[in-house]
LUMSE-878338 format. One record per residue (C-alpha): residue in one letter; y, z negated, x. Coordinates in nm, 4 decimals, padded with zeros to 6 digits. Example, Ala and Ser with C-alpha at 12.3 -4.5 7.8 and 13.67 -1.06 7.14 Angstrom:
BEGIN
<'a',<-00.4500,-00.7800,01.2300>>,
<'s',<-00.1060,-00.7140,01.3670>>,
//
This chain:
BEGIN
<'m',<00.0131,-00.0011,00.0001>>,
<'t',<00.3211,00.1063,00.1532>>,
<'r',<00.5918,-00.1709,00.2019>>,
<'p',<00.9158,-00.1218,-00.0276>>,
<'s',<01.2072,00.0245,00.1456>>,
<'l',<01.4965,-00.2170,00.2454>>,
<'s',<01.7184,-00.0649,-00.0531>>,
<'e',<01.4310,-00.1463,-00.2973>>,
<'q',<01.3847,-00.5000,-00.1647>>,
<'y',<01.7614,-00.5578,-00.2111>>,
<'a',<01.7537,-00.4337,-00.5647>>,
<'s',<01.4449,-00.6582,-00.6387>>,
<'a',<01.6389,-00.9695,-00.4901>>,
<'q',<01.9522,-00.8878,-00.7010>>,
<'e',<01.7346,-00.9318,-01.0082>>,
<'y',<01.6794,-01.3114,-00.9166>>,
<'e',<02.0454,-01.3883,-00.8555>>,
<'e',<02.1216,-01.5347,-01.2038>>,
<'a',<01.7787,-01.6948,-01.3060>>,
<'q',<01.6277,-01.8012,-00.9656>>,
<'p',<01.9009,-01.8150,-00.7021>>,
<'q',<01.6799,-01.9908,-00.4356>>,
<'t',<01.4322,-01.6991,-00.4624>>,
<'a',<01.7014,-01.4492,-00.4360>>,
<'i',<01.8210,-01.6268,-00.1174>>,
<'n',<01.4924,-01.6321,00.0484>>,
<'k',<01.4381,-01.2302,-00.0296>>,
<'l',<01.8121,-01.1721,00.0903>>,
<'k',<01.7341,-01.3788,00.4067>>,
<'d',<01.4117,-01.1873,00.4695>>,
<'i',<01.6132,-00.8474,00.4388>>,
<'v',<01.9039,-00.9692,00.6841>>,
<'l',<01.6987,-01.1465,00.9472>>,
<'g',<01.3686,-00.9853,00.9096>>,
<'d',<01.2159,-00.7338,01.1378>>,
<'h',<01.3433,-00.4050,00.9890>>,
<'p',<01.4492,-00.0856,01.1402>>,
<'n',<01.8336,-00.0832,01.2314>>,
<'d',<01.9110,00.2987,01.1433>>,
<'a',<02.2670,00.3444,00.9644>>,
<'e',<02.0952,00.3272,00.6116>>,
<'s',<01.9189,00.0051,00.6994>>,
<'i',<02.2379,-00.1429,00.8423>>,
<'k',<02.4336,-00.0382,00.5444>>,
<'t',<02.1599,-00.2286,00.3035>>,
<'k',<02.1646,-00.5445,00.5336>>,
<'e',<02.5607,-00.5717,00.5005>>,
<'q',<02.5157,-00.5601,00.1121>>,
<'a',<02.2447,-00.8158,00.1280>>,
<'l',<02.4347,-01.0367,00.3665>>,
<'q',<02.7449,-01.0249,00.1258>>,
<'s',<02.5172,-01.1236,-00.1619>>,
<'l',<02.3717,-01.3923,00.0253>>,
<'a',<02.7127,-01.5242,00.1656>>,
<'n',<02.8225,-01.5189,-00.1965>>,
<'l',<02.5302,-01.7082,-00.3366>>,
<'y',<02.5755,-01.9687,-00.0788>>,
<'a',<02.9464,-01.9888,-00.1561>>,
<'k',<02.8633,-02.0306,-00.5559>>,
<'q',<02.6356,-02.3144,-00.4379>>,
<'g',<02.9119,-02.4660,-00.2316>>,
<'d',<02.6860,-02.4647,00.0635>>,
<'a',<02.9370,-02.4137,00.3678>>,
<'k',<02.6765,-02.5700,00.6095>>,
<'a',<02.4203,-02.3028,00.5355>>,
<'l',<02.6801,-02.0049,00.5865>>,
<'r',<02.7437,-02.1731,00.9250>>,
<'t',<02.3840,-02.1810,01.0239>>,
<'l',<02.3535,-01.8190,00.8914>>,
<'l',<02.6413,-01.6934,01.1558>>,
<'t',<02.4107,-01.8448,01.4173>>,
<'e',<02.0887,-01.6860,01.3082>>,
<'l',<02.2651,-01.3366,01.2792>>,
<'r',<02.3462,-01.3354,01.6567>>,
<'s',<02.0234,-01.1326,01.7167>>,
<'l',<02.1093,-00.8685,01.4977>>,
<'f',<02.4595,-00.8559,01.6403>>,
<'a',<02.3186,-00.7599,01.9778>>,
<'l',<02.1790,-00.4456,01.8014>>,
<'i',<02.4622,-00.3136,01.6020>>,
<'p',<02.7998,-00.1871,01.6987>>,
<'k',<03.0867,-00.4271,01.7755>>,
<'a',<03.3220,-00.3191,01.5168>>,
<'k',<03.0376,-00.3773,01.2539>>,
<'t',<02.9878,-00.7368,01.4301>>,
<'a',<03.3510,-00.8141,01.3786>>,
<'k',<03.3548,-00.7253,01.0167>>,
<'i',<03.0476,-00.9031,00.9373>>,
<'v',<03.1672,-01.2348,01.1236>>,
<'r',<03.5018,-01.2115,00.9286>>,
<'t',<03.3345,-01.1565,00.6008>>,
<'v',<03.1188,-01.4611,00.6330>>,
<'v',<03.4093,-01.6832,00.7587>>,
<'d',<03.6223,-01.5392,00.4645>>,
<'t',<03.3389,-01.6564,00.2391>>,
<'i',<03.3184,-02.0008,00.3884>>,
<'a',<03.6970,-02.0604,00.2975>>,
<'k',<03.5805,-01.9819,-00.0812>>,
<'v',<03.3812,-02.3184,-00.0723>>,
<'p',<03.6051,-02.6187,-00.1849>>,
<'n',<03.6885,-02.8853,00.0756>>,
<'s',<03.5374,-02.6905,00.3590>>,
<'t',<03.8195,-02.6991,00.6167>>,
<'a',<03.6487,-02.9126,00.8511>>,
<'v',<03.3424,-02.6719,00.8468>>,
<'q',<03.5704,-02.3709,00.8778>>,
<'l',<03.7324,-02.5114,01.1945>>,
<'e',<03.3982,-02.5931,01.3451>>,
<'v',<03.2720,-02.2280,01.2598>>,
<'c',<03.6038,-02.0774,01.4021>>,
<'k',<03.5502,-02.2744,01.7226>>,
<'e',<03.1905,-02.1747,01.7716>>,
<'q',<03.2637,-01.8185,01.7154>>,
<'v',<03.5505,-01.8146,01.9598>>,
<'q',<03.3316,-01.9578,02.2063>>,
<'w',<03.0383,-01.7045,02.1555>>,
<'a',<03.2961,-01.4188,02.1618>>,
<'q',<03.4145,-01.5302,02.4903>>,
<'t',<03.0592,-01.5169,02.6259>>,
<'e',<02.9849,-01.1936,02.4792>>,
<'k',<03.3330,-01.0633,02.6025>>,
<'r',<03.4150,-00.9555,02.2560>>,
<'t',<03.8005,-00.9701,02.2958>>,
<'f',<03.8897,-00.7979,01.9599>>,
<'l',<03.6840,-01.0547,01.7451>>,
<'r',<03.7756,-01.3439,01.9487>>,
<'q',<04.1491,-01.2720,01.8868>>,
<'r',<04.1231,-01.2452,01.5167>>,
<'i',<03.8993,-01.5606,01.4688>>,
<'e',<04.1529,-01.7351,01.6934>>,
<'v',<04.4388,-01.6237,01.4561>>,
<'r',<04.2214,-01.7906,01.1606>>,
<'l',<04.1662,-02.0815,01.3832>>,
<'a',<04.5479,-02.1338,01.4193>>,
<'t',<04.6032,-02.0651,01.0297>>,
<'l',<04.3498,-02.3763,00.9771>>,
<'y',<04.5415,-02.5948,01.2415>>,
<'l',<04.8398,-02.5095,01.0208>>,
<'e',<04.6608,-02.6124,00.7086>>,
<'t',<04.5421,-02.9371,00.8609>>,
<'k',<04.8942,-03.0102,00.9941>>,
<'d',<04.7871,-02.9957,01.3466>>,
<'y',<05.1013,-02.8118,01.4422>>,
<'t',<05.0889,-02.8690,01.8160>>,
<'s',<04.7359,-02.7077,01.8367>>,
<'s',<04.8513,-02.4054,01.6214>>,
<'i',<05.1587,-02.3274,01.8277>>,
<'s',<04.9656,-02.3711,02.1612>>,
<'l',<04.7214,-02.1171,02.0322>>,
<'i',<04.9805,-01.8722,01.8978>>,
<'g',<05.1693,-01.8771,02.2248>>,
<'k',<04.8516,-01.7933,02.4195>>,
<'l',<04.7566,-01.5023,02.1673>>,
<'l',<05.1096,-01.3633,02.1827>>,
<'t',<05.0846,-01.3291,02.5533>>,
<'e',<04.7561,-01.1268,02.5220>>,
<'v',<04.8424,-00.9233,02.2224>>,
<'k',<05.1835,-00.7908,02.3546>>,
<'r',<04.9857,-00.6752,02.6693>>,
<'l',<04.7325,-00.4764,02.4452>>,
<'d',<05.0195,-00.3829,02.2155>>,
<'d',<04.8212,-00.4324,01.9088>>,
<'k',<05.1076,-00.4070,01.6662>>,
<'l',<04.9075,-00.4989,01.3402>>,
<'l',<04.7742,-00.8243,01.5141>>,
<'l',<05.1130,-00.9007,01.6429>>,
<'v',<05.2582,-00.8886,01.2952>>,
<'d',<05.0058,-01.1386,01.1671>>,
<'i',<05.0730,-01.3605,01.4659>>,
<'h',<05.4504,-01.3714,01.4387>>,
<'l',<05.4088,-01.4371,01.0775>>,
<'l',<05.1980,-01.7176,01.1342>>,
<'e',<05.4323,-01.8551,01.3952>>,
<'s',<05.7185,-01.8328,01.1316>>,
<'r',<05.5126,-02.0300,00.8898>>,
<'v',<05.4528,-02.3126,01.1404>>,
<'h',<05.7901,-02.3482,01.2432>>,
<'t',<05.8941,-02.3521,00.8834>>,
<'a',<05.6562,-02.6332,00.8365>>,
<'l',<05.8051,-02.8231,01.1458>>,
<'r',<06.1700,-02.7515,01.0023>>,
<'n',<06.2640,-02.5420,01.2835>>,
<'a',<06.4741,-02.2769,01.0819>>,
<'p',<06.6182,-02.0779,01.3905>>,
<'r',<06.2600,-02.0271,01.5554>>,
<'a',<06.0992,-01.9379,01.2368>>,
<'k',<06.3773,-01.6738,01.1490>>,
<'a',<06.3202,-01.5373,01.4941>>,
<'a',<05.9358,-01.5043,01.4498>>,
<'l',<05.9879,-01.3395,01.1248>>,
<'t',<06.2293,-01.0874,01.2636>>,
<'a',<05.9777,-01.0106,01.5525>>,
<'a',<05.7281,-00.9462,01.2858>>,
<'r',<05.9450,-00.7031,01.0936>>,
<'t',<06.0234,-00.5244,01.4176>>,
<'a',<05.6501,-00.4871,01.4744>>,
<'a',<05.5952,-00.3867,01.1262>>,
<'n',<05.8673,-00.1310,01.1328>>,
<'s',<05.6924,00.0805,01.4003>>,
<'i',<05.3412,00.1216,01.2077>>,
<'y',<05.1963,00.1271,00.8770>>,
<'i',<05.1163,-00.1928,00.7410>>,
<'p',<04.8808,-00.2906,00.4437>>,
<'p',<05.0808,-00.3861,00.1212>>,
<'a',<04.9096,-00.7344,00.1479>>,
<'i',<05.0751,-00.8087,00.4702>>,
<'q',<05.3931,-00.6587,00.3415>>,
<'a',<05.3898,-00.9059,00.0601>>,
<'e',<05.3220,-01.2067,00.2972>>,
<'i',<05.6335,-01.1106,00.5050>>,
<'d',<05.8460,-01.1050,00.1861>>,
<'t',<05.7068,-01.4472,00.0650>>,
<'q',<05.8007,-01.5872,00.3931>>,
<'s',<06.1378,-01.4274,00.3908>>,
<'g',<06.1844,-01.5754,00.0351>>,
<'t',<06.0917,-01.9266,00.1624>>,
<'l',<06.3297,-01.9213,00.4466>>,
<'h',<06.6153,-01.7921,00.2369>>,
<'a',<06.5336,-02.0729,-00.0043>>,
<'e',<06.5649,-02.3091,00.2533>>,
<'e',<06.9228,-02.2041,00.3268>>,
<'k',<06.9828,-02.2387,-00.0525>>,
<'d',<07.0223,-01.8668,-00.1032>>,
<'y',<06.8189,-01.8767,-00.4123>>,
<'k',<06.9275,-01.5492,-00.5349>>,
<'t',<06.8203,-01.3585,-00.2200>>,
<'a',<06.4896,-01.5907,-00.2122>>,
<'y',<06.4130,-01.4815,-00.5718>>,
<'s',<06.4454,-01.1114,-00.5059>>,
<'y',<06.2010,-01.1244,-00.2036>>,
<'f',<05.9560,-01.3421,-00.3957>>,
<'f',<05.9809,-01.0815,-00.6887>>,
<'e',<05.9034,-00.7919,-00.4335>>,
<'a',<05.5977,-01.0040,-00.3092>>,
<'f',<05.4856,-01.0758,-00.6570>>,
<'e',<05.4787,-00.6972,-00.7325>>,
<'q',<05.2752,-00.6113,-00.4337>>,
<'f',<05.0129,-00.8858,-00.4876>>,
<'n',<04.9932,-00.8142,-00.8828>>,
<'a',<04.9324,-00.4517,-00.7804>>,
<'l',<04.6590,-00.5680,-00.5484>>,
<'d',<04.5198,-00.8132,-00.8222>>,
<'d',<04.5532,-01.0817,-00.5487>>,
<'r',<04.5534,-01.4392,-00.6742>>,
<'k',<04.8418,-01.5135,-00.4280>>,
<'a',<05.0684,-01.3446,-00.7239>>,
<'v',<05.0625,-01.6638,-00.8896>>,
<'l',<05.2163,-01.8494,-00.6163>>,
<'s',<05.4871,-01.5612,-00.5797>>,
<'l',<05.5575,-01.6352,-00.9625>>,
<'k',<05.5786,-01.9949,-00.9189>>,
<'y',<05.8457,-01.9662,-00.6218>>,
<'m',<06.0408,-01.7210,-00.8434>>,
<'l',<06.0436,-01.9887,-01.1359>>,
<'l',<06.1584,-02.2438,-00.8676>>,
<'c',<06.4306,-02.0222,-00.7685>>,
<'k',<06.5488,-01.9721,-01.1333>>,
<'i',<06.5322,-02.3666,-01.1791>>,
<'m',<06.7619,-02.4330,-00.8781>>,
<'l',<06.9886,-02.1643,-00.9781>>,
<'s',<07.0557,-02.3765,-01.2813>>,
<'s',<06.8975,-02.0766,-01.5068>>,
<'a',<06.5870,-02.3043,-01.6215>>,
<'e',<06.6292,-02.1570,-01.9674>>,
<'e',<06.5156,-01.8110,-01.8347>>,
<'v',<06.1807,-01.9725,-01.7403>>,
<'p',<06.0083,-01.9828,-02.0803>>,
<'g',<06.0777,-01.5746,-02.1136>>,
<'m',<05.9558,-01.5067,-01.7496>>,
<'i',<05.6248,-01.7097,-01.8228>>,
<'s',<05.5566,-01.5270,-02.1861>>,
<'s',<05.6469,-01.1891,-02.0166>>,
<'k',<05.3255,-00.9590,-01.9607>>,
<'a',<05.3084,-01.0264,-01.5893>>,
<'g',<05.3827,-01.3908,-01.6492>>,
<'l',<05.0961,-01.4246,-01.9180>>,
<'k',<04.8506,-01.2440,-01.6793>>,
<'y',<04.8777,-01.5438,-01.4427>>,
<'a',<04.8885,-01.8198,-01.6943>>,
<'g',<04.7309,-02.1385,-01.5796>>,
<'i',<04.8135,-02.4879,-01.4251>>,
<'e',<05.0483,-02.3462,-01.1353>>,
<'v',<05.2817,-02.1877,-01.4203>>,
<'d',<05.2427,-02.5058,-01.6470>>,
<'a',<05.3692,-02.6989,-01.3938>>,
<'m',<05.7003,-02.5161,-01.3364>>,
<'r',<05.7443,-02.4888,-01.7090>>,
<'t',<05.7267,-02.8539,-01.7370>>,
<'v',<05.9952,-02.8988,-01.4521>>,
<'a',<06.2137,-02.6351,-01.6234>>,
<'k',<06.2051,-02.8231,-01.9784>>,
<'a',<06.2689,-03.1632,-01.7673>>,
<'y',<06.5912,-03.0041,-01.5839>>,
<'q',<06.7175,-02.8524,-01.9234>>,
<'d',<06.6867,-03.2045,-02.0956>>,
<'r',<06.8520,-03.3513,-01.7783>>,
<'s',<06.5388,-03.6068,-01.8197>>,
<'l',<06.4565,-03.7980,-01.4948>>,
<'q',<06.1610,-03.9564,-01.7039>>,
<'g',<06.0400,-03.5957,-01.7765>>,
<'f',<06.0772,-03.4875,-01.4003>>,
<'q',<05.8778,-03.7906,-01.2766>>,
<'e',<05.6212,-03.7432,-01.5358>>,
<'a',<05.5871,-03.3518,-01.4221>>,
<'l',<05.5682,-03.4809,-01.0636>>,
<'k',<05.2796,-03.7296,-01.1393>>,
<'v',<05.0670,-03.4964,-01.3956>>,
<'h',<05.1010,-03.1832,-01.1676>>,
<'a',<05.1124,-03.3676,-00.8153>>,
<'e',<04.8681,-03.1083,-00.6676>>,
<'q',<05.0811,-02.8071,-00.7670>>,
<'l',<05.4381,-02.9660,-00.6982>>,
<'v',<05.4168,-03.2454,-00.4615>>,
<'d',<05.1431,-03.1100,-00.2290>>,
<'d',<05.3049,-02.7670,-00.2090>>,
<'p',<05.5614,-02.8074,00.0840>>,
<'v',<05.7823,-02.5261,-00.0527>>,
<'v',<05.8198,-02.6583,-00.4028>>,
<'h',<05.8434,-03.0166,-00.2982>>,
<'t',<06.1366,-02.9756,-00.0599>>,
<'h',<06.3371,-02.8335,-00.3180>>,
<'l',<06.2158,-03.0380,-00.6046>>,
<'s',<06.3364,-03.3608,-00.3985>>,
<'a',<06.6930,-03.2148,-00.3824>>,
<'l',<06.6775,-03.1177,-00.7510>>,
<'y',<06.5589,-03.4812,-00.8394>>,
<'d',<06.8487,-03.6117,-00.6429>>,
<'t',<07.1033,-03.3930,-00.8233>>,
<'l',<06.9696,-03.4826,-01.1491>>,
<'l',<06.9674,-03.8571,-01.0629>>,
<'e',<07.3490,-03.8025,-00.9486>>,
<'q',<07.4375,-03.6275,-01.2857>>,
<'n',<07.2548,-03.8880,-01.5009>>,
<'l',<07.4474,-04.1694,-01.2989>>,
<'i',<07.7839,-04.0420,-01.3146>>,
<'r',<07.7546,-03.9818,-01.7040>>,
<'l',<07.6367,-04.3417,-01.7380>>,
<'i',<07.9262,-04.5159,-01.5403>>,
<'e',<08.1881,-04.2551,-01.6971>>,
<'p',<08.2623,-04.5140,-01.9817>>,
<'f',<08.2896,-04.8205,-01.7547>>,
<'s',<08.5662,-04.9784,-01.5199>>,
<'c',<08.2916,-05.2465,-01.4252>>,
<'v',<07.9325,-05.2575,-01.4973>>,
<'q',<07.6226,-05.4385,-01.4142>>,
<'i',<07.4100,-05.2625,-01.1680>>,
<'s',<07.0771,-05.4052,-01.3531>>,
<'h',<07.2216,-05.2446,-01.6711>>,
<'l',<07.2489,-04.9383,-01.5368>>,
<'a',<06.8855,-04.9557,-01.4059>>,
<'q',<06.7697,-05.0480,-01.7451>>,
<'l',<06.9632,-04.7415,-01.9093>>,
<'i',<06.8199,-04.4945,-01.6332>>,
<'k',<06.4535,-04.6739,-01.6303>>,
<'l',<06.4376,-04.6707,-01.2471>>,
<'p',<06.4076,-04.9779,-01.0226>>,
<'l',<06.7309,-05.1621,-00.9391>>,
<'e',<06.6745,-05.0942,-00.5432>>,
<'t',<06.6756,-04.7157,-00.6139>>,
<'v',<06.9584,-04.7293,-00.8433>>,
<'l',<07.1681,-04.9288,-00.5991>>,
<'n',<07.0892,-04.7415,-00.2924>>,
<'k',<07.1806,-04.4080,-00.4794>>,
<'l',<07.5271,-04.5526,-00.5973>>,
<'a',<07.5882,-04.6660,-00.2133>>,
<'q',<07.5274,-04.3153,-00.1011>>,
<'m',<07.7309,-04.1554,-00.3937>>,
<'i',<08.0278,-04.3681,-00.3178>>,
<'l',<07.9735,-04.2901,00.0465>>,
<'d',<07.9776,-03.9069,-00.0230>>,
<'k',<08.2762,-03.9595,-00.2496>>,
<'k',<08.0966,-03.8321,-00.5621>>,
<'f',<08.3204,-04.0980,-00.7342>>,
<'a',<08.5635,-04.3580,-00.6474>>,
<'g',<08.4444,-04.7209,-00.6913>>,
<'t',<08.2795,-05.0115,-00.5076>>,
<'l',<07.9725,-05.2224,-00.4912>>,
<'d',<08.0293,-05.6088,-00.5461>>,
<'q',<07.6693,-05.7289,-00.4719>>,
<'g',<07.7765,-06.0860,-00.5113>>,
<'a',<07.8227,-06.0399,-00.8819>>,
<'g',<07.5765,-05.7388,-00.8980>>,
<'c',<07.8259,-05.5124,-01.0367>>,
<'l',<07.9694,-05.1476,-00.9858>>,
<'d',<08.3590,-05.1634,-01.0044>>,
<'v',<08.4698,-04.8091,-01.0752>>,
<'f',<08.8330,-04.6847,-01.0180>>,
<'e',<09.0388,-04.4264,-01.1529>>,
<'e',<09.0576,-04.0908,-00.9578>>,
<'p',<09.3813,-04.1138,-00.8050>>,
<'a',<09.6210,-03.8365,-00.9088>>,
<'a',<09.6832,-03.5852,-00.6246>>,
<'d',<10.0487,-03.6414,-00.4940>>,
<'e',<10.2413,-03.3016,-00.4910>>,
<'i',<10.5483,-03.4136,-00.3194>>,
<'y',<10.4159,-03.4622,00.0402>>,
<'p',<10.2225,-03.1304,00.0427>>,
<'a',<10.5446,-02.9510,-00.0762>>,
<'a',<10.7538,-03.1276,00.1853>>,
<'l',<10.5219,-03.0442,00.4554>>,
<'k',<10.5252,-02.6577,00.3311>>,
<'t',<10.9023,-02.6615,00.3269>>,
<'f',<10.8922,-02.7895,00.6682>>,
<'s',<10.6468,-02.5387,00.7912>>,
<'n',<10.8673,-02.2663,00.6370>>,
<'m',<11.1914,-02.3833,00.8064>>,
<'g',<11.0261,-02.4053,01.1100>>,
<'h',<10.9204,-02.0333,01.0911>>,
<'v',<11.2678,-01.9458,01.0165>>,
<'v',<11.4028,-02.1297,01.2930>>,
<'d',<11.1558,-01.9548,01.5292>>,
<'t',<11.2350,-01.6310,01.3850>>,
<'l',<11.6185,-01.6810,01.4536>>,
<'f',<11.5509,-01.7945,01.8087>>,
<'n',<11.3600,-01.4813,01.8964>>,
<'r',<11.6454,-01.2632,01.7503>>,
<'s',<11.9116,-01.4520,01.9430>>,
<'q',<11.6974,-01.3938,02.2708>>,
<'k',<11.6874,-01.0370,02.1976>>,
<'i',<12.0852,-01.0011,02.1390>>,
<'m',<12.1559,-01.2135,02.4641>>,
<'a',<11.9213,-00.9754,02.6678>>,
//
């Protein structure tokens, strides 16, 4: 009896994927790791089987099995072209990333693959895995390791003049410096990424990443209008690619609208055709924030931050701007509350605004120092004394302007007399 061909074995394994995943895994492992021919057709079937096997492991959340699979595949890598090897390794590493809470395993896998690529002298693969490793360092907030690895990569890649990889590295460098709040270096790295991108064709996904980073940096500079236009460009491109990163771009667009005091536009954007496509917890979080901002409700704002902590607090881009928004809301509410009073107990203000006394006290002190209103804190009596804003004295500025004009006239007359005498 003749043995079924690899493609027939693969078709048979696929039938078990839903009902008996373990049986499917065993069959797929035999196709990928078994003693089979390595002609072009067989390699293609093995690639398909490997992708199915990796997806099954990811569905089961078994990141360790994927890590072991990469080690077991090394005997196959010795027999197939280097370009195919690089593609397979990157596919498996990408699949591991789909497993929840697998960052630690991804770090270990990337380090192992970098070491193996160095031993095998596979420079192309090593550099791309090192970019992934630097990205993981950024995600785990190990900024020192990320910057160090990026510096080493930049030196190598500039020498090789690999423009596309250079764009990725500069873009990553910009994101790391943004996380470190180093705006000048973040902008310099983004400019370098744009310069490299201008000399080659870059895929739409990378262009969308560049636009997202541009929007982030403009938002950092409080230029929310320009930031919105960049996030919109990124959203359009991610949406065309059906990439889930479009949700983040939409979220940042909504954030810009809120920061521009146009929170009333948020519900309309969410209910649009593009907005409905990405309806979910990320968009709901921004809807809640917009509602709280419209209502000038600090309680609603705090509730939104508590309920949607993962979407709002854990996202560094959103959290930075919402902290500033919260401060603005707090100031507006305090000014509205103290307006009717010339002297008011601080504890009464804290009760009205429903915030801890210490928080209100510190905020009032900051507002007085920033000259947001005229007043003084009487901590002995626990009161805030509010003064009338002094009316601007128009006499002195007018007198100074007159003296300035007279001085100008005298200087002009003096210059004319000098010319006559000459």
